[in-house]
C-alpha positions in Angstrom: 74.7 74.6 107.2 77.1 73.0 109.2 76.8 71.9 112.8 79.3 73.9 115.1 79.0 71.3 117.7 80.4 68.7 115.0 83.5 70.6 114.6 84.7 70.2 118.1 87.3 67.7 118.9 86.7 64.9 121.7 89.1 64.5 124.4 91.2 61.7 124.5 90.0 58.7 126.6 92.1 57.6 129.1 91.3 54.4 131.3 91.6 56.3 134.4 88.1 57.9 132.9 86.7 54.6 132.3 84.2 52.8 134.3 84.6 49.1 135.0 82.1 48.5 132.8 84.1 50.5 130.1 87.0 49.0 130.9 85.9 45.4 130.6 84.3 46.3 127.1 87.2 47.5 125.8 90.1 45.1 127.3 88.3 42.1 126.4 89.4 42.0 123.1 93.3 42.4 124.7 92.7 39.2 126.5 92.8 36.9 123.6 96.0 38.5 122.2 98.8 35.4 121.6 101.4 37.6 122.8 100.5 37.8 126.6 101.1 34.7 128.8 98.4 32.7 129.4 98.2 33.3 133.5 98.2 37.0 132.6 94.8 36.3 130.1 93.1 34.1 133.1 93.7 37.0 135.5 92.2 39.7 132.8 89.4 37.7 132.1 89.0 37.7 136.1 88.6 41.1 136.2 86.8 41.4 133.9 84.4 38.8 135.3 84.2 40.5 138.7 82.8 44.0 136.8 80.6 42.8 134.0 76.8 41.2 134.2 76.1 41.6 130.8 75.1 38.2 129.4 75.9 38.7 125.7 79.4 40.5 126.6 80.0 37.4 129.1 78.9 35.1 126.5 81.7 36.7 124.2 84.2 36.3 126.9 83.4 32.4 127.3 83.8 32.1 123.5 86.8 33.9 122.9 89.4 34.8 125.4 88.4 32.0 128.0 88.6 29.6 125.2 91.5 30.5 124.0 93.4 30.2 127.6 92.3 26.8 128.2 95.3 24.5 127.5 97.2 21.9 129.9 99.2 24.3 131.1 96.4 26.2 132.4 93.7 23.4 133.4 95.4 23.4 137.1 94.6 27.2 137.9 91.1 27.1 136.2 90.1 24.3 138.1 91.1 26.0 141.3 89.4 29.0 140.1 86.0 27.4 139.2 86.1 25.4 142.7 85.8 28.8 144.7 84.2 31.2 142.0 80.7 30.3 141.0 80.8 33.0 138.5 83.8 31.5 136.7 82.7 27.8 136.6 79.2 29.3 135.4 81.2 31.4 132.3 83.2 27.9 131.4 79.8 26.8 130.3 80.1 28.9 127.3 83.2 27.6 126.3 83.9 25.1 123.5 86.3 23.0 124.3 86.2 19.7 121.8 89.6 20.8 120.6 91.3 20.5 123.7 93.7 17.5 124.7 91.7 14.4 125.7 92.7 15.2 129.5 91.7 18.5 129.5 88.2 17.9 128.1 87.8 15.2 131.0 88.6 17.8 133.7 86.5 20.5 132.0 83.7 17.9 131.7 84.0 17.0 135.4 83.9 20.9 136.2 80.8 21.9 133.9 79.0 18.9 134.3 75.3 19.6 133.1 75.9 23.4 133.3 76.6 24.2 129.5 74.6 27.3 127.6 
């Protein structure tokens, strides 16, 4: 027997219908796209961080998009944000940055200290 409800077509989802958390979960993969300028990806990471509290998703945000955006060109911005944004500073604790240039690693070490996850 066929379930008549299974035949219904779902209405298309639009970003205006998403809650803040749904938006964050659906756009997190987008912030790792290398076609976006890194400054835009930092902005998107910060927007997601404002609305997301799930530790699993935050760990994915740190280990993926945030890790990908760290560079000599973004370290000044990252330092400024970490000084005024405790959640962002905590998020940096989930980043592996061993492949970053020495000067960037030194600056991140100073920011993160013992707050590694």
